C-alpha positions as CSV (number, residue, x, y, z in Angstrom):
1,X,0.0,0.0,0.0
2,X,1.2,3.3,-1.0
3,X,1.9,6.0,1.7
4,X,-0.9,8.6,1.5
5,X,1.8,11.4,1.3
6,X,3.1,9.8,-1.9
7,X,-0.4,9.5,-3.2
8,X,-1.0,13.1,-2.4
9,X,2.1,14.2,-4.3
10,X,1.2,12.1,-7.4
11,X,-2.4,13.4,-7.5
12,X,-1.0,17.0,-6.9
13,X,1.4,16.4,-9.8
14,X,-1.9,15.4,-11.9
15,X,-3.9,18.4,-11.0
16,X,-1.3,21.1,-10.2
17,X,-3.9,22.5,-7.9
18,X,-4.0,22.1,-4.2
19,X,-7.8,22.5,-3.9
20,X,-8.5,19.9,-6.9
21,X,-6.1,17.6,-5.2
22,X,-8.0,17.8,-1.8
23,X,-11.3,17.2,-3.5
24,X,-10.1,14.3,-5.4
25,X,-8.3,12.6,-2.2
26,X,-11.2,13.7,-0.1
27,X,-9.1,15.7,2.1
28,X,-8.9,19.3,3.2
29,X,-6.5,21.7,1.3
30,X,-4.6,22.1,4.6
31,X,-4.0,18.3,4.8
32,X,-2.7,18.4,1.3
33,X,-0.3,21.2,2.0
34,X,0.8,19.5,5.3
35,X,1.6,16.1,3.4
36,X,3.7,18.1,0.6
37,X,5.5,20.2,3.4
38,X,6.3,17.0,5.2
39,X,7.9,15.5,1.9
40,X,9.8,18.7,1.4
41,X,11.1,18.7,5.0
42,X,12.0,15.1,4.7
43,X,14.0,15.5,1.6
44,X,15.2,19.0,2.3
45,X,14.0,20.7,-0.9
46,X,11.1,22.3,-2.6
47,X,9.0,20.1,-4.8
48,X,6.8,22.8,-6.1
49,X,7.0,26.6,-6.9
50,X,4.5,29.2,-7.9
51,X,5.5,31.0,-11.0
52,X,2.8,33.8,-10.8
53,X,-0.5,31.8,-10.1
54,X,0.8,28.8,-12.0
55,X,2.0,25.8,-9.8
56,X,5.2,24.1,-11.3
57,X,7.2,21.1,-10.1
58,X,10.8,21.8,-9.4
59,X,13.7,20.0,-10.8
60,X,13.6,17.9,-7.5
61,X,9.9,17.5,-7.9
62,X,10.3,16.2,-11.4
63,X,13.0,13.5,-10.3
64,X,10.5,12.6,-7.2
65,X,7.6,12.1,-9.6
66,X,9.6,9.7,-11.6
67,X,10.5,7.7,-8.5
68,X,7.1,7.9,-7.0
69,X,5.3,6.7,-10.2
70,X,7.5,3.6,-10.2
71,X,6.9,3.1,-6.4
72,X,3.1,3.3,-7.2
73,X,3.5,0.9,-9.9
74,X,5.4,-1.7,-8.0
75,X,3.0,-1.2,-5.0
76,X,0.1,-2.3,-7.2
77,X,2.0,-5.1,-8.6
78,X,2.8,-6.4,-5.2
79,X,-0.9,-6.0,-4.2
80,X,-1.9,-8.1,-7.3
81,X,0.5,-10.9,-6.5
């Protein structure tokens, strides 16, 4: 099972909007923010930045997205086995 913080990260990467990610995950927007801040604190880098009103992944965020997608895929495969 994928850690909820990883799932939040993946959904935020898909929506690029904290409110839409929260709605899709049935969480509050502050909970989504908390999950992302936890990951940023854990890895010691910013994962997202705002360019004006547009949310973008940082270089570190792009690398983490690649890893997280692989993690999610392997997690699903393990659950199917």
